[in-house]
TIZA-294400 format. One record per atom (N, C-alpha, C, O): residue in one letter; chain; atom name; x, y, z. Coordinates in nm, 4 decimals, decimal comma, always signed. Layout:
 residu chaine atome        x        y        z
      a      A    CA        X        Y        Z
...
This chain:
 residu chaine atome        x        y        z
      m      A     N  +4,6062  -1,0774  -3,9021
      m      A    CA  +4,6833  -1,1151  -3,8123
      m      A     C  +4,6603  -0,9980  -3,6954
      m      A     O  +4,6254  -0,8808  -3,7096
      i      A     N  +4,7001  -1,0903  -3,5473
      i      A    CA  +4,6879  -1,0012  -3,4552
      i      A     C  +4,8534  -0,9352  -3,4481
      i      A     O  +4,9480  -1,0113  -3,4275
      y      A     N  +4,8679  -0,8272  -3,4624
      y      A    CA  +5,0418  -0,7794  -3,4481
      y      A     C  +5,0862  -0,7150  -3,2965
      y      A     O  +5,2003  -0,6705  -3,2839
      d      A     N  +5,0100  -0,7126  -3,2050
      d      A    CA  +5,0219  -0,6519  -3,0610
      d      A     C  +5,1156  -0,7684  -2,9842
      d      A     O  +5,0596  -0,8630  -2,9287
      k      A     N  +5,2540  -0,7559  -2,9845
      k      A    CA  +5,3263  -0,8391  -2,9094
      k      A     C  +5,2451  -0,9059  -2,8059
      k      A     O  +5,2007  -1,0207  -2,8060
      e      A     N  +5,2359  -0,8290  -2,7331
      e      A    CA  +5,1912  -0,8604  -2,5727
      e      A     C  +5,0502  -0,9528  -2,5892
      e      A     O  +5,0362  -1,0638  -2,5381
      s      A     N  +4,9747  -0,9010  -2,6505
      s      A    CA  +4,8691  -0,9910  -2,6656
      s      A     C  +4,8702  -1,1243  -2,7362
      s      A     O  +4,7987  -1,2202  -2,7072
      v      A     N  +4,9620  -1,1185  -2,8343
      v      A    CA  +4,9616  -1,2771  -2,9086
      v      A     C  +5,0557  -1,3434  -2,7825
      v      A     O  +5,0245  -1,4603  -2,7600
      l      A     N  +5,1525  -1,2963  -2,7062
      l      A    CA  +5,2265  -1,4173  -2,6349
      l      A     C  +5,1160  -1,4103  -2,5131
      l      A     O  +5,1023  -1,5310  -2,4933
      k      A     N  +5,0323  -1,3485  -2,4229
      k      A    CA  +4,9326  -1,3761  -2,3570
      k      A     C  +4,8717  -1,4551  -2,4178
      k      A     O  +4,9248  -1,5645  -2,3986
      m      A     N  +4,7860  -1,4638  -2,4840
      m      A    CA  +4,7161  -1,5517  -2,5758
      m      A     C  +4,7461  -1,6920  -2,5881
      m      A     O  +4,6595  -1,7790  -2,5791
      c      A     N  +4,9193  -1,7236  -2,6173
      c      A    CA  +4,9583  -1,7987  -2,6407
      c      A     C  +4,9871  -1,8739  -2,4799
      c      A     O  +4,9790  -1,9944  -2,4559
      q      A     N  +5,0131  -1,7930  -2,4079
      q      A    CA  +5,0432  -1,8626  -2,2589
      q      A     C  +4,8692  -1,9049  -2,2409
      q      A     O  +4,8361  -2,0176  -2,2042
      e      A     N  +4,7941  -1,8238  -2,2647
      e      A    CA  +4,6501  -1,8630  -2,1901
      e      A     C  +4,6371  -2,0448  -2,2667
      e      A     O  +4,6176  -2,1466  -2,2003
      m      A     N  +4,6514  -2,0391  -2,3886
      m      A    CA  +4,6193  -2,1777  -2,4480
      m      A     C  +4,6781  -2,3138  -2,3802
      m      A     O  +4,6240  -2,4236  -2,3663
      c      A     N  +4,8263  -2,2617  -2,3375
      c      A    CA  +4,9216  -2,3492  -2,2709
      c      A     C  +4,8679  -2,4512  -2,1417
      c      A     O  +4,8998  -2,5665  -2,1127
      k      A     N  +4,7808  -2,3634  -2,0841
      k      A    CA  +4,7218  -2,3928  -1,9632
      k      A     C  +4,6568  -2,5431  -1,9681
      k      A     O  +4,5721  -2,5641  -2,0549
      n      A     N  +4,6946  -2,6525  -1,8746
      n      A    CA  +4,6263  -2,7480  -1,8456
      n      A     C  +4,6831  -2,8605  -1,9830
      n      A     O  +4,6458  -2,9778  -1,9822
      t      A     N  +4,7668  -2,8115  -2,0852
      t      A    CA  +4,8033  -2,8978  -2,1803
      t      A     C  +4,9765  -2,9594  -2,1666
      t      A     O  +5,0535  -2,9420  -2,0721
      l      A     N  +5,0009  -3,0336  -2,2940
      l      A    CA  +5,1348  -3,0566  -2,2980
      l      A     C  +5,2045  -2,9535  -2,3285
      l      A     O  +5,3233  -2,9703  -2,3009
      m      A     N  +5,1771  -2,8385  -2,3809
      m      A    CA  +5,2928  -2,7475  -2,3408
      m      A     C  +5,3165  -2,7050  -2,2208
      m      A     O  +5,4268  -2,6572  -2,1942
      e      A     N  +5,2137  -2,7152  -2,1237
      e      A    CA  +5,2527  -2,6729  -1,9469
      e      A     C  +5,2831  -2,7900  -1,9038
      e      A     O  +5,3158  -2,7863  -1,7852
      a      A     N  +5,2871  -2,9255  -1,9644
      a      A    CA  +5,3696  -2,9820  -1,8914
      a      A     C  +5,5232  -3,0107  -1,9389
      a      A     O  +5,5842  -3,0978  -1,8769
      l      A     N  +5,5730  -2,9589  -2,0195
      l      A    CA  +5,6908  -2,9530  -2,0923
      l      A     C  +5,7579  -2,8013  -2,0678
      l      A     O  +5,8627  -2,7581  -2,1158
      s      A     N  +5,6736  -2,7414  -1,9869
      s      A    CA  +5,7129  -2,6118  -1,9646
      s      A     C  +5,7840  -2,5027  -2,0519
      s      A     O  +5,8871  -2,4371  -2,0366
      i      A     N  +5,6713  -2,5105  -2,1668
      i      A    CA  +5,7049  -2,4187  -2,2826
      i      A     C  +5,6501  -2,2929  -2,2487
      i      A     O  +5,5475  -2,2916  -2,1807
      e      A     N  +5,7052  -2,1805  -2,2875
      e      A    CA  +5,6812  -2,0420  -2,2816
      e      A     C  +5,7058  -1,9758  -2,3885
      e      A     O  +5,8191  -1,9808  -2,4363
      f      A     N  +5,6158  -1,9079  -2,4422
      f      A    CA  +5,6032  -1,8431  -2,5489
      f      A     C  +5,6766  -1,6997  -2,5187
      f      A     O  +5,6320  -1,6345  -2,4243
      i      A     N  +5,7931  -1,6439  -2,5982
      i      A    CA  +5,8618  -1,5452  -2,5423
      i      A     C  +5,8640  -1,4470  -2,6468
      i      A     O  +5,9043  -1,3484  -2,5851
      d      A     N  +5,8474  -1,4125  -2,7597
      d      A    CA  +5,8802  -1,3369  -2,8378
      d      A     C  +5,7936  -1,3590  -3,0013
      d      A     O  +5,8018  -1,4654  -3,0628
      a      A     N  +5,7269  -1,2589  -3,0442
      a      A    CA  +5,6282  -1,2375  -3,1667
      a      A     C  +5,6869  -1,1386  -3,2879
      a      A     O  +5,7911  -1,0756  -3,2700
      g      A     N  +5,6045  -1,1291  -3,4245
      g      A    CA  +5,5886  -1,0632  -3,4592
      g      A     C  +5,5091  -1,1175  -3,6063
      g      A     O  +5,4682  -1,2311  -3,6299
      p      A     N  +5,5024  -0,9830  -3,7036
      p      A    CA  +5,4113  -1,0146  -3,7877
      p      A     C  +5,4430  -1,1795  -3,8916
      p      A     O  +5,3672  -1,2411  -3,9665
      d      A     N  +5,5697  -1,2024  -3,8556
      d      A    CA  +5,5901  -1,3108  -3,9367
      d      A     C  +5,6678  -1,4256  -3,8493
      d      A     O  +5,7440  -1,5033  -3,9068
      f      A     N  +5,6524  -1,4308  -3,7522
      f      A    CA  +5,7651  -1,5068  -3,6759
      f      A     C  +5,6527  -1,5450  -3,5278
      f      A     O  +5,5525  -1,4822  -3,4936
      l      A     N  +5,7063  -1,6531  -3,4707
      l      A    CA  +5,6663  -1,6869  -3,3068
      l      A     C  +5,7741  -1,7278  -3,2568
      l      A     O  +5,8500  -1,7898  -3,3313
      t      A     N  +5,8085  -1,7076  -3,1315
      t      A    CA  +5,8929  -1,7938  -3,0727
      t      A     C  +5,8620  -1,8183  -2,8894
      t      A     O  +5,8128  -1,7517  -2,7983
      a      A     N  +5,9227  -1,9514  -2,9053
      a      A    CA  +5,8971  -1,9961  -2,7638
      a      A     C  +6,0022  -2,0844  -2,7097
      a      A     O  +6,0637  -2,1470  -2,7961
      k      A     N  +6,0441  -2,1080  -2,5640
      k      A    CA  +6,1541  -2,1455  -2,5353
      k      A     C  +6,0871  -2,2706  -2,4544
      k      A     O  +5,9663  -2,2804  -2,4331
      m      A     N  +6,1909  -2,3687  -2,4109
      m      A    CA  +6,1701  -2,4961  -2,2916
      m      A     C  +6,2959  -2,5308  -2,2640
      m      A     O  +6,3887  -2,5431  -2,3439
      p      A     N  +6,2964  -2,5510  -2,1136
      p      A    CA  +6,4142  -2,5790  -2,0641
      p      A     C  +6,4144  -2,7333  -2,1042
      p      A     O  +6,3099  -2,7972  -2,1170
      v      A     N  +6,5513  -2,7912  -2,1241
      v      A    CA  +6,6279  -2,9332  -2,1108
      v      A     C  +6,6703  -2,9785  -1,9745
      v      A     O  +6,7755  -2,9567  -1,9143
      t      A     N  +6,5776  -3,0380  -1,9443
      t      A    CA  +6,5727  -3,0889  -1,8201
      t      A     C  +6,5276  -3,2720  -1,8021
      t      A     O  +6,4660  -3,3375  -1,8862
      p      A     N  +6,5747  -3,3172  -1,6820
      p      A    CA  +6,5296  -3,4784  -1,7019
      p      A     C  +6,3579  -3,5093  -1,7662
      p      A     O  +6,3281  -3,6153  -1,8214
      t      A     N  +6,2798  -3,4180  -1,7493
      t      A    CA  +6,1446  -3,4243  -1,7529
      t      A     C  +6,1634  -3,4334  -1,9138
      t      A     O  +6,1198  -3,5422  -1,9513
      v      A     N  +6,1993  -3,3778  -1,9912
      v      A    CA  +6,2454  -3,4165  -2,1570
      v      A     C  +6,3302  -3,4641  -2,2128
      v      A     O  +6,3408  -3,4459  -2,3340
      h      A     N  +6,4342  -3,5542  -2,1316
      h      A    CA  +6,4966  -3,6594  -2,1769
      h      A     C  +6,4616  -3,7587  -2,2204
      h      A     O  +6,3473  -3,8002  -2,2008
      q      A     N  +6,5637  -3,8328  -2,3014
      q      A    CA  +6,5345  -3,9643  -2,3173
      q      A     C  +6,6105  -4,0205  -2,2438
      q      A     O  +6,6635  -3,9520  -2,1562
      p      A     N  +6,6465  -4,1806  -2,2539
      p      A    CA  +6,6901  -4,2540  -2,1391
      p      A     C  +6,8502  -4,2473  -2,1618
      p      A     O  +6,9252  -4,2889  -2,0736
      m      A     N  +6,8945  -4,2000  -2,2686
      m      A    CA  +7,0382  -4,1558  -2,2648
      m      A     C  +7,0859  -4,0220  -2,1774
      m      A     O  +7,1975  -3,9878  -2,1384
      g      A     N  +6,9411  -3,9547  -2,1616
      g      A    CA  +7,0267  -3,8518  -2,0822
      g      A     C  +7,0295  -3,7203  -2,1526
      g      A     O  +7,0806  -3,6169  -2,1097
      l      A     N  +6,9362  -3,7465  -2,3253
      l      A    CA  +6,9542  -3,6259  -2,4117
      l      A     C  +6,8208  -3,5849  -2,4378
      l      A     O  +6,7265  -3,6636  -2,4304
      l      A     N  +6,8064  -3,4414  -2,4742
      l      A    CA  +6,6900  -3,3913  -2,5600
      l      A     C  +6,6049  -3,5093  -2,6248
      l      A     O  +6,6616  -3,5734  -2,7132
      h      A     N  +6,4711  -3,5457  -2,5892
      h      A    CA  +6,4039  -3,6436  -2,6648
      h      A     C  +6,3677  -3,5703  -2,7744
      h      A     O  +6,3262  -3,4561  -2,7550
      g      A     N  +6,3762  -3,6198  -2,9031
      g      A    CA  +6,3456  -3,5906  -3,0078
      g      A     C  +6,1719  -3,5755  -3,0273
      g      A     O  +6,1274  -3,5102  -3,1217
      g      A     N  +6,1019  -3,6273  -2,9508
      g      A    CA  +5,9395  -3,5972  -2,9545
      g      A     C  +5,9378  -3,4835  -2,8814
      g      A     O  +5,8527  -3,4068  -2,9265
      a      A     N  +6,0021  -3,4345  -2,7770
      a      A    CA  +5,9925  -3,3455  -2,7231
      a      A     C  +6,0360  -3,1907  -2,8408
      a      A     O  +5,9728  -3,0904  -2,8741
      s      A     N  +6,1442  -3,2323  -2,8652
      s      A    CA  +6,1375  -3,1216  -2,9843
      s      A     C  +6,0568  -3,0870  -3,1081
      s      A     O  +6,0530  -2,9844  -3,1759
      v      A     N  +5,9855  -3,2178  -3,1186
      v      A    CA  +5,8830  -3,1975  -3,2354
      v      A     C  +5,7590  -3,1337  -3,1756
      v      A     O  +5,6809  -3,0557  -3,2301
      a      A     N  +5,7560  -3,1976  -3,0151
      a      A    CA  +5,6074  -3,1224  -2,9592
      a      A     C  +5,6374  -2,9537  -2,9505
      a      A     O  +5,5506  -2,8740  -2,9865
      l      A     N  +5,7661  -2,9103  -2,9002
      l      A    CA  +5,7951  -2,7911  -2,9064
      l      A     C  +5,7481  -2,7364  -3,0359
      l      A     O  +5,6477  -2,6652  -3,0373
      a      A     N  +5,8339  -2,7730  -3,1807
      a      A    CA  +5,8127  -2,7060  -3,2965
      a      A     C  +5,6739  -2,6906  -3,3344
      a      A     O  +5,6397  -2,5904  -3,3972
      e      A     N  +5,5503  -2,8240  -3,2866
      e      A    CA  +5,4286  -2,8439  -3,3439
      e      A     C  +5,3634  -2,7308  -3,2852
      e      A     O  +5,2852  -2,6637  -3,3525
      s      A     N  +5,3964  -2,6950  -3,1277
      s      A    CA  +5,3338  -2,6054  -3,0462
      s      A     C  +5,3412  -2,4865  -3,1064
      s      A     O  +5,2392  -2,4214  -3,1291
      v      A     N  +5,4485  -2,4490  -3,1355
      v      A    CA  +5,5182  -2,2979  -3,1827
      v      A     C  +5,4232  -2,2928  -3,3525
      v      A     O  +5,3508  -2,1956  -3,3739
      g      A     N  +5,4338  -2,3861  -3,4408
      g      A    CA  +5,4106  -2,3550  -3,5766
      g      A     C  +5,2509  -2,3710  -3,5847
      g      A     O  +5,1828  -2,3127  -3,6691
      s      A     N  +5,2047  -2,4488  -3,4962
      s      A    CA  +5,0296  -2,4328  -3,4962
      s      A     C  +4,9982  -2,3025  -3,4269
      s      A     O  +4,9423  -2,2279  -3,5073
      a      A     N  +5,0107  -2,2543  -3,3244
      a      A    CA  +4,9841  -2,1438  -3,2568
      a      A     C  +4,9896  -2,0052  -3,3420
      a      A     O  +4,9126  -1,9092  -3,3449
      a      A     N  +5,1391  -2,0397  -3,4260
      a      A    CA  +5,1634  -1,8784  -3,5293
      a      A     C  +5,0565  -1,9015  -3,6283
      a      A     O  +4,9972  -1,7945  -3,6417
      s      A     N  +5,0128  -1,9784  -3,6921
      s      A    CA  +4,8574  -2,0233  -3,7966
      s      A     C  +4,7525  -1,9321  -3,7215
      s      A     O  +4,6685  -1,8592  -3,7743
      l      A     N  +4,7753  -1,9516  -3,5888
      l      A    CA  +4,6222  -1,8762  -3,5092
      l      A     C  +4,6189  -1,7235  -3,5614
      l      A     O  +4,5116  -1,6641  -3,5718
      f      A     N  +4,7241  -1,6720  -3,5889
      f      A    CA  +4,7310  -1,5211  -3,5843
      f      A     C  +4,7082  -1,4647  -3,7494
      f      A     O  +4,6846  -1,3467  -3,7751
      f      A     N  +4,7172  -1,5444  -3,8260
      f      A    CA  +4,6597  -1,5336  -3,9600
      f      A     C  +4,5459  -1,5564  -4,0173
      f      A     O  +4,5135  -1,5151  -4,1286
      v      A     N  +4,4428  -1,6614  -3,9018
      v      A    CA  +4,2876  -1,6451  -3,9319
      v      A     C  +4,2138  -1,5725  -3,8081
      v      A     O  +4,2454  -1,5193  -3,7017
      d      A     N  +4,0929  -1,6016  -3,8855
      d      A    CA  +3,9608  -1,5108  -3,7889
      d      A     C  +3,9350  -1,6631  -3,7344
      d      A     O  +3,8988  -1,7657  -3,7920
      n      A     N  +3,9748  -1,6289  -3,5763
      n      A    CA  +3,9410  -1,7550  -3,4882
      n      A     C  +3,7910  -1,7756  -3,4692
      n      A     O  +3,7500  -1,8874  -3,4380
      e      A     N  +3,7081  -1,6745  -3,4862
      e      A    CA  +3,5766  -1,7275  -3,4979
      e      A     C  +3,5198  -1,7753  -3,5992
      e      A     O  +3,3986  -1,7959  -3,6055
      k      A     N  +3,5827  -1,7928  -3,6687
      k      A    CA  +3,5620  -1,8938  -3,7982
      k      A     C  +3,6123  -2,0036  -3,8924
      k      A     O  +3,5675  -2,0642  -3,9897
      f      A     N  +3,7085  -2,0026  -3,8308
      f      A    CA  +3,8352  -2,0858  -3,8451
      f      A     C  +3,9299  -2,1498  -3,7081
      f      A     O  +3,9648  -2,0978  -3,6021
      e      A     N  +3,9531  -2,2996  -3,7726
      e      A    CA  +4,0707  -2,3580  -3,6629
      e      A     C  +4,1757  -2,4110  -3,7324
      e      A     O  +4,1663  -2,4527  -3,8479
      v      A     N  +4,2829  -2,4111  -3,6616
      v      A    CA  +4,3832  -2,4667  -3,7087
      v      A     C  +4,4463  -2,6156  -3,6742
      v      A     O  +4,4697  -2,6558  -3,5602
      r      A     N  +4,4705  -2,6940  -3,8051
      r      A    CA  +4,5203  -2,8382  -3,7516
      r      A     C  +4,6510  -2,8516  -3,8371
      r      A     O  +4,6710  -2,8109  -3,9516
      g      A     N  +4,7367  -2,9204  -3,7508
      g      A    CA  +4,8421  -2,9722  -3,8005
      g      A     C  +4,8383  -3,0798  -3,8804
      g      A     O  +4,8133  -3,1760  -3,8078
      i      A     N  +4,8494  -3,1118  -3,9847
      i      A    CA  +4,8586  -3,2345  -4,0839
      i      A     C  +4,9826  -3,3042  -4,0990
      i      A     O  +4,9881  -3,4266  -4,1103
      e      A     N  +5,1026  -3,2134  -4,0994
      e      A    CA  +5,2001  -3,3043  -4,1327
      e      A     C  +5,3044  -3,2220  -4,0262
      e      A     O  +5,2715  -3,1140  -3,9772
      i      A     N  +5,4110  -3,2759  -4,0024
      i      A    CA  +5,5024  -3,2309  -3,9425
      i      A     C  +5,6758  -3,3300  -3,9764
      i      A     O  +5,6885  -3,4524  -3,9805
      s      A     N  +5,7510  -3,2573  -3,9895
      s      A    CA  +5,9080  -3,2861  -4,0117
      s      A     C  +6,0073  -3,2894  -3,9558
      s      A     O  +6,0587  -3,1876  -4,0022
      a      A     N  +6,0861  -3,3332  -3,8814
      a      A    CA  +6,2103  -3,2670  -3,8070
      a      A     C  +6,3240  -3,3605  -3,8379
      a      A     O  +6,3235  -3,4824  -3,8552
      n      A     N  +6,4295  -3,2654  -3,8405
      n      A    CA  +6,5886  -3,3157  -3,8366
      n      A     C  +6,6676  -3,2643  -3,7502
      n      A     O  +6,7052  -3,1470  -3,7507
      h      A     N  +6,7070  -3,3745  -3,6463
      h      A    CA  +6,7778  -3,3528  -3,5173
      h      A     C  +6,8784  -3,3802  -3,5522
      h      A     O  +6,9044  -3,4970  -3,5814
      v      A     N  +6,9990  -3,2490  -3,5638
      v      A    CA  +7,0977  -3,2196  -3,6118
      v      A     C  +7,2175  -3,2412  -3,4959
      v      A     O  +7,3279  -3,2879  -3,5238
      k      A     N  +7,1739  -3,1962  -3,3512
      k      A    CA  +7,2591  -3,1679  -3,2315
      k      A     C  +7,1775  -3,2493  -3,0972
      k      A     O  +7,0578  -3,2747  -3,0839
      a      A     N  +7,2489  -3,2667  -3,0414
      a      A    CA  +7,2399  -3,3449  -2,8868
      a      A     C  +7,2362  -3,2100  -2,8212
      a      A     O  +7,3073  -3,1151  -2,8544
      k      A     N  +7,1306  -3,2101  -2,7074
      k      A    CA  +7,1284  -3,1307  -2,6215
      k      A     C  +7,0926  -3,1955  -2,4623
      k      A     O  +6,9900  -3,2597  -2,4400
      r      A     N  +7,2000  -3,1646  -2,3557
      r      A    CA  +7,1703  -3,2441  -2,2274
      r      A     C  +7,0743  -3,1591  -2,1414
      r      A     O  +6,9755  -3,1898  -2,0749
      n      A     N  +7,1366  -3,0418  -2,1652
      n      A    CA  +7,0762  -2,9455  -2,0414
      n      A     C  +7,0720  -2,7887  -2,0911
      n      A     O  +7,1182  -2,7592  -2,2013
      g      A     N  +7,0129  -2,6873  -2,0023
      g      A    CA  +7,0036  -2,5387  -2,0602
      g      A     C  +6,8525  -2,5031  -2,1119
      g      A     O  +6,7468  -2,5276  -2,0538
      t      A     N  +6,8728  -2,4382  -2,2382
      t      A    CA  +6,7144  -2,4188  -2,2823
      t      A     C  +6,7508  -2,4121  -2,4255
      t      A     O  +6,8622  -2,3991  -2,4763
      v      A     N  +6,6137  -2,4257  -2,4895
      v      A    CA  +6,6028  -2,4359  -2,6688
      v      A     C  +6,5164  -2,3530  -2,6786
      v      A     O  +6,4234  -2,3393  -2,5992
      y      A     N  +6,5373  -2,2861  -2,7796
      y      A    CA  +6,4379  -2,1891  -2,8042
      y      A     C  +6,4138  -2,2145  -2,9498
      y      A     O  +6,5101  -2,2228  -3,0261
      a      A     N  +6,2478  -2,2318  -3,0076
      a      A    CA  +6,2135  -2,2577  -3,1295
      a      A     C  +6,1017  -2,1235  -3,1799
      a      A     O  +6,0036  -2,0687  -3,1297
      t      A     N  +6,1926  -2,1074  -3,3263
      t      A    CA  +6,1119  -2,0284  -3,3745
      t      A     C  +6,0475  -2,0239  -3,5369
      t      A     O  +6,1123  -2,0311  -3,6413
      a      A     N  +5,9204  -2,0116  -3,5229
      a      A    CA  +5,8310  -2,0463  -3,6391
      a      A     C  +5,8230  -1,9081  -3,7347
      a      A     O  +5,7802  -1,7971  -3,7028
      r      A     N  +5,8768  -1,9516  -3,8581
      r      A    CA  +5,8703  -1,8507  -3,9645
      r      A     C  +5,7680  -1,8963  -4,0686
      r      A     O  +5,7737  -2,0189  -4,0781
      i      A     N  +5,6862  -1,8485  -4,1418
      i      A    CA  +5,6123  -1,8281  -4,2599
      i      A     C  +5,6883  -1,8835  -4,3868
      i      A     O  +5,7962  -1,8481  -4,4344
      v      A     N  +5,5956  -1,9854  -4,4286
      v      A    CA  +5,7089  -2,0039  -4,5602
      v      A     C  +5,5880  -2,0149  -4,6878
      v      A     O  +5,6101  -2,0063  -4,8085
      h      A     N  +5,4888  -2,0310  -4,6370
      h      A    CA  +5,3625  -2,0195  -4,7341
      h      A     C  +5,2367  -1,9945  -4,6766
      h      A     O  +5,1905  -2,0905  -4,6150
      q      A     N  +5,1787  -1,9081  -4,6791
      q      A    CA  +5,0266  -1,8750  -4,6129
      q      A     C  +4,9171  -1,8454  -4,7087
      q      A     O  +4,8846  -1,7373  -4,7578
      g      A     N  +4,8603  -1,9802  -4,7272
      g      A    CA  +4,7319  -1,9903  -4,8346
      g      A     C  +4,6444  -1,9601  -4,7430
      g      A     O  +4,6749  -1,9252  -4,6289
      r      A     N  +4,4999  -1,9742  -4,7973
      r      A    CA  +4,4033  -1,9716  -4,7620
      r      A     C  +4,3482  -2,0839  -4,6436
      r      A     O  +4,2847  -2,0632  -4,5402
      s      A     N  +4,4072  -2,2289  -4,7116
      s      A    CA  +4,3534  -2,3273  -4,6354
      s      A     C  +4,4673  -2,4116  -4,5959
      s      A     O  +4,4502  -2,5164  -4,5336
      i      A     N  +4,5816  -2,3688  -4,6303
      i      A    CA  +4,7426  -2,4123  -4,6322
      i      A     C  +4,8581  -2,3445  -4,5723
      i      A     O  +4,9102  -2,2739  -4,6586
      h      A     N  +4,8992  -2,3394  -4,4970
      h      A    CA  +5,0105  -2,2807  -4,3959
      h      A     C  +5,1233  -2,3613  -4,3700
      h      A     O  +5,1143  -2,4519  -4,2871
      l      A     N  +5,2380  -2,3375  -4,4363
      l      A    CA  +5,3699  -2,3964  -4,4294
      l      A     C  +5,4630  -2,3067  -4,3232
      l      A     O  +5,4418  -2,1857  -4,3294
      w      A     N  +5,5520  -2,3457  -4,2374
      w      A    CA  +5,6182  -2,2821  -4,1287
      w      A     C  +5,7266  -2,3650  -4,1255
      w      A     O  +5,6938  -2,4835  -4,1302
      e      A     N  +5,8569  -2,3430  -4,1185
      e      A    CA  +5,9853  -2,3772  -4,0806
      e      A     C  +5,9828  -2,3361  -3,9401
      e      A     O  +5,9214  -2,2408  -3,8920
      i      A     N  +6,0728  -2,4380  -3,8690
      i      A    CA  +6,0483  -2,3981  -3,7197
      i      A     C  +6,2163  -2,3925  -3,7130
      i      A     O  +6,2636  -2,4803  -3,7850
      r      A     N  +6,3076  -2,3203  -3,6522
      r      A    CA  +6,4367  -2,3858  -3,6146
      r      A     C  +6,4337  -2,3636  -3,4579
      r      A     O  +6,4061  -2,2602  -3,3971
      i      A     N  +6,4649  -2,4723  -3,4146
      i      A    CA  +6,5327  -2,5170  -3,2853
      i      A     C  +6,6750  -2,4508  -3,2366
      i      A     O  +6,7588  -2,5051  -3,3086
      v      A     N  +6,7327  -2,3721  -3,1611
      v      A    CA  +6,8275  -2,3273  -3,1181
      v      A     C  +6,8844  -2,3362  -2,9904
      v      A     O  +6,8012  -2,3203  -2,9011
      d      A     N  +7,0254  -2,3611  -2,9441
      d      A    CA  +7,0299  -2,3675  -2,8048
      d      A     C  +7,0754  -2,2248  -2,7884
      d      A     O  +7,0995  -2,1497  -2,8829
      e      A     N  +7,0866  -2,1888  -2,6428
      e      A    CA  +7,1729  -2,0337  -2,5813
      e      A     C  +7,2902  -2,0040  -2,6669
      e      A     O  +7,3404  -1,8934  -2,6468
      n      A     N  +7,3459  -2,0796  -2,7596
      n      A    CA  +7,4696  -2,0112  -2,8177
      n      A     C  +7,4110  -2,0197  -2,9541
      n      A     O  +7,4882  -1,9856  -3,0437
      n      A     N  +7,2864  -2,0591  -2,9918
      n      A    CA  +7,2618  -2,0211  -3,1258
      n      A     C  +7,3278  -2,0963  -3,2086
      n      A     O  +7,3922  -2,0504  -3,3029
      n      A     N  +7,3155  -2,2523  -3,1738
      n      A    CA  +7,3629  -2,3998  -3,2243
      n      A     C  +7,2247  -2,4567  -3,2473
      n      A     O  +7,1399  -2,4801  -3,1611
      l      A     N  +7,2175  -2,4720  -3,3570
      l      A    CA  +7,0782  -2,5595  -3,4480
      l      A     C  +7,1099  -2,7010  -3,3880
      l      A     O  +7,2108  -2,7714  -3,3928
      i      A     N  +6,9812  -2,7175  -3,3270
      i      A    CA  +6,9278  -2,8517  -3,2446
      i      A     C  +6,8684  -2,9493  -3,3388
      i      A     O  +6,8928  -3,0676  -3,3627
      s      A     N  +6,7620  -2,8427  -3,3963
      s      A    CA  +6,6416  -2,9240  -3,4716
      s      A     C  +6,6344  -2,8579  -3,5821
      s      A     O  +6,6873  -2,7487  -3,5616
      l      A     N  +6,5914  -2,8666  -3,7048
      l      A    CA  +6,4942  -2,8253  -3,7818
      l      A     C  +6,3606  -2,9011  -3,8105
      l      A     O  +6,3528  -3,0218  -3,8333
      s      A     N  +6,2423  -2,8006  -3,8055
      s      A    CA  +6,1372  -2,8781  -3,8179
      s      A     C  +6,0586  -2,8057  -3,9772
      s      A     O  +6,1216  -2,7140  -4,0299
      k      A     N  +5,9351  -2,8483  -4,0395
      k      A    CA  +5,8337  -2,8403  -4,1132
      k      A     C  +5,6909  -2,8641  -4,0769
      k      A     O  +5,6586  -2,9828  -4,0809
      i      A     N  +5,6129  -2,7934  -4,0481
      i      A    CA  +5,4785  -2,8161  -4,0555
      i      A     C  +5,4012  -2,7705  -4,1324
      i      A     O  +5,4122  -2,6514  -4,1617
      t      A     N  +5,2918  -2,8551  -4,1935
      t      A    CA  +5,1904  -2,7856  -4,2435
      t      A     C  +5,0960  -2,7490  -4,1831
      t      A     O  +5,0760  -2,8318  -4,0942
      n      A     N  +5,0258  -2,6724  -4,1797
      n      A    CA  +4,9109  -2,6566  -4,0839
      n      A     C  +4,7575  -2,6240  -4,2225
      n      A     O  +4,7530  -2,5416  -4,3138
      m      A     N  +4,6553  -2,7292  -4,1792
      m      A    CA  +4,5311  -2,6985  -4,2615
      m      A     C  +4,4293  -2,6081  -4,2063
      m      A     O  +4,3813  -2,6488  -4,1005
      i      A     N  +4,3886  -2,5083  -4,2451
      i      A    CA  +4,2313  -2,4389  -4,1792
      i      A     C  +4,1538  -2,4751  -4,2513
      i      A     O  +4,1443  -2,4967  -4,3722
      i      A     N  +4,0633  -2,4841  -4,1180
      i      A    CA  +3,9507  -2,5419  -4,1402
      i      A     C  +3,8291  -2,4940  -4,1140
      i      A     O  +3,8378  -2,4678  -3,9940
      p      A     N  +3,6708  -2,4520  -4,1643
      p      A    CA  +3,5784  -2,3880  -4,0731
      p      A     C  +3,5469  -2,4179  -3,9405
      p      A     O  +3,5278  -2,5394  -3,9355
      k      A     N  +3,5311  -2,3636  -3,8233
      k      A    CA  +3,4680  -2,3885  -3,6903
      k      A     C  +3,3939  -2,4542  -3,7115
      k      A     O  +3,3292  -2,4424  -3,8156
      r      A     N  +3,3669  -2,5650  -3,6113
      r      A    CA  +3,2558  -2,6579  -3,5772
      r      A     C  +3,1997  -2,6598  -3,4842
      r      A     O  +3,2770  -2,6669  -3,3886
      a      A     N  +3,0571  -2,6561  -3,4450
      a      A    CA  +2,9995  -2,6005  -3,3301
      a      A     C  +3,0247  -2,7570  -3,2380
      a      A     O  +3,0316  -2,8658  -3,2952
      r      A     N  +3,0318  -2,7454  -3,1414
      r      A    CA  +3,1107  -2,8250  -3,0322
      r      A     C  +2,9574  -2,8968  -2,9698
      r      A     O  +2,9600  -2,9749  -2,8747
């Protein structure tokens, strides 16, 4: 795994260019040996019609952080990460402000990684709790 926090965050931000993560204004802000954190502003861009944070935006944030986190446990020259299952429980509504998603490793196998992603607001209120399973596959020629 890459442990240099600045390198991890820079690599994550580079991966976001011209992607859904950029469209949702997701920004990676912290990293450690067993976690990765990103933030996302809660604005009308990520609202559902009732003016609340869309569950799909929360899941996109969770998958972005959970998938990116697996990249630091594999040899990127030889392997790729694919999210194969994600589940989410949305427990609190959010209309504005910022949400923070932190992925923490639950299981790190050679071919499967399991992450728990807690999404909280500025006051550390739990907004959503997700779990993602990532499959580690050999890199294919493009």
